[in-house]
TIPAFI-694050 format. One record per residue (C-alpha): chain; residue in three letters; x, y, z; residue number from 1. Coordinates in pm, whole numbers. Layout:
// TIPAFI-694050
  chain  resn      px      py      pz  resi
      A   ALA       X       Y       Z   NUM
...
// end
This chain:
// TIPAFI-694050
  chain  resn      px      py      pz  resi
      A   MET     -53      30      22     1
      A   SER     138     343    -107     2
      A   ASP     172     624     171     3
      A   VAL    -119     811      50     4
      A   ALA    -283     536      -6     5
      A   ALA    -306     468     398     6
      A   ARG    -266     782     438     7
      A   PHE    -580     820     358     8
      A   GLU    -745     478     468     9
      A   ALA    -721     691     808    10
      A   LEU    -864     971     714    11
      A   ALA   -1170     860     568    12
      A   LYS   -1211     569     793    13
      A   GLU   -1217     902    1070    14
      A   TRP   -1432    1111     841    15
      A   GLU   -1648     804     797    16
      A   GLY   -1723     785    1193    17
      A   HIS   -1773    1152    1166    18
      A   CYS   -1973    1220     888    19
      A   ALA   -2186     891    1054    20
      A   ALA   -2146     987    1406    21
      A   HIS   -2362    1296    1259    22
      A   ARG   -2606    1140    1039    23
      A   GLU   -2913    1257    1180    24
      A   SER   -2814    1686    1151    25
      A   SER   -3044    1914     913    26
      A   ASN   -2681    2092     795    27
      A   PRO   -2526    1872     501    28
      A   TYR   -2168    2066     548    29
      A   VAL   -2149    1993     878    30
      A   PHE   -1967    1699     743    31
      A   LEU   -1718    1876     560    32
      A   ASN   -1675    2047     890    33
      A   HIS   -1357    1846     974    34
      A   PRO   -1010    1857    1022    35
      A   SER   -1031    1466     851    36
      A   PHE   -1188    1657     547    37
      A   GLU    -974    1904     430    38
      A   SER    -648    1628     504    39
      A   ILE    -801    1407     243    40
      A   VAL    -898    1755     -22    41
      A   SER    -535    1807      86    42
      A   LEU    -384    1458     -56    43
      A   GLY    -449    1583    -400    44
      A   ARG    -439    1380    -770    45
      A   PRO    -302    1115    -620    46
      A   ALA    -649    1059    -436    47
      A   VAL    -879    1059    -667    48
      A   PRO    -876     731    -725    49
      A   LEU    -904     589    -407    50
      A   ILE   -1215     847    -359    51
      A   VAL   -1436     739    -640    52
      A   GLU   -1351     373    -480    53
      A   ARG   -1487     421    -200    54
      A   TYR   -1781     680    -372    55
      A   ARG   -1860     343    -548    56
      A   GLU   -2004     198    -161    57
      A   GLY   -2250     550    -216    58
      A   SER   -2242     776     146    59
      A   VAL   -2045     986     259    60
      A   PHE   -2009    1332      50    61
      A   TRP   -1763    1169    -142    62
      A   GLY   -1821    1469    -433    63
      A   ALA   -1782    1720    -233    64
      A   ALA   -1393    1643    -152    65
      A   LEU   -1409    1561    -571    66
      A   ARG   -1483    1836    -660    67
      A   ARG   -1259    2039    -447    68
      A   ILE   -1014    1839    -560    69
      A   THR   -1075    1815    -965    70
      A   GLY   -1228    2146   -1018    71
      A   LEU   -1526    1972   -1167    72
      A   THR   -1790    2174   -1101    73
      A   THR   -2030    2028   -1351    74
      A   PHE   -2236    1816   -1095    75
      A   GLY   -2268    2053    -831    76
      A   ASP   -2133    2063    -492    77
      A   GLY   -2134    1712    -421    78
      A   VAL   -2365    1807     -93    79
      A   VAL   -2765    1955    -188    80
      A   GLY   -2904    1834    -464    81
      A   ASN   -2982    1434    -551    82
      A   LEU   -2687    1325    -396    83
      A   ASP   -2762     939    -579    84
      A   ALA   -2772    1112    -948    85
      A   THR   -2430    1357    -817    86
      A   ARG   -2297    1042    -712    87
      A   ARG   -2384     776   -1027    88
      A   SER   -2245    1068   -1260    89
      A   TRP   -1871    1148   -1114    90
      A   LEU   -1830     787   -1119    91
      A   LYS   -1947     804   -1458    92
      A   TRP   -1705    1099   -1585    93
      A   TRP   -1479     848   -1365    94
      A   ASP   -1479     644   -1637    95
      A   GLU   -1438     870   -1884    96
      A   ASN   -1108     991   -1731    97
      A   LYS    -980     784   -1487    98
      A   ALA    -701     714   -1713    99
      A   GLY    -526    1145   -1705   100
      A   PHE    -525    1021   -1319   101
      A   THR    -410     684   -1279   102
      A   GLY    -211     617   -1659   103
      A   ARG    -470     312   -1762   104
// end
């Protein structure tokens, strides 16, 4: 496991725990207001494949992290709106653009 992957796994577990603990919140931005989210975003482009892999499982606001890292705003902010449609759009985007991130 690469250093980025190991760091991502630890941060993702921490952030997912934060999101689970606040799942009843009516303010979706409470999920993004956490140091582990900021640390995930700071991993940058190397984290994108790891985020997408997690995003395939649904839950959590991974679209917000993808938006911050890629700068792509086509699919909204990843926090409000039709989150399932947002997830599907990001996954379709990934299928069409992953070569730019993975070299495949």
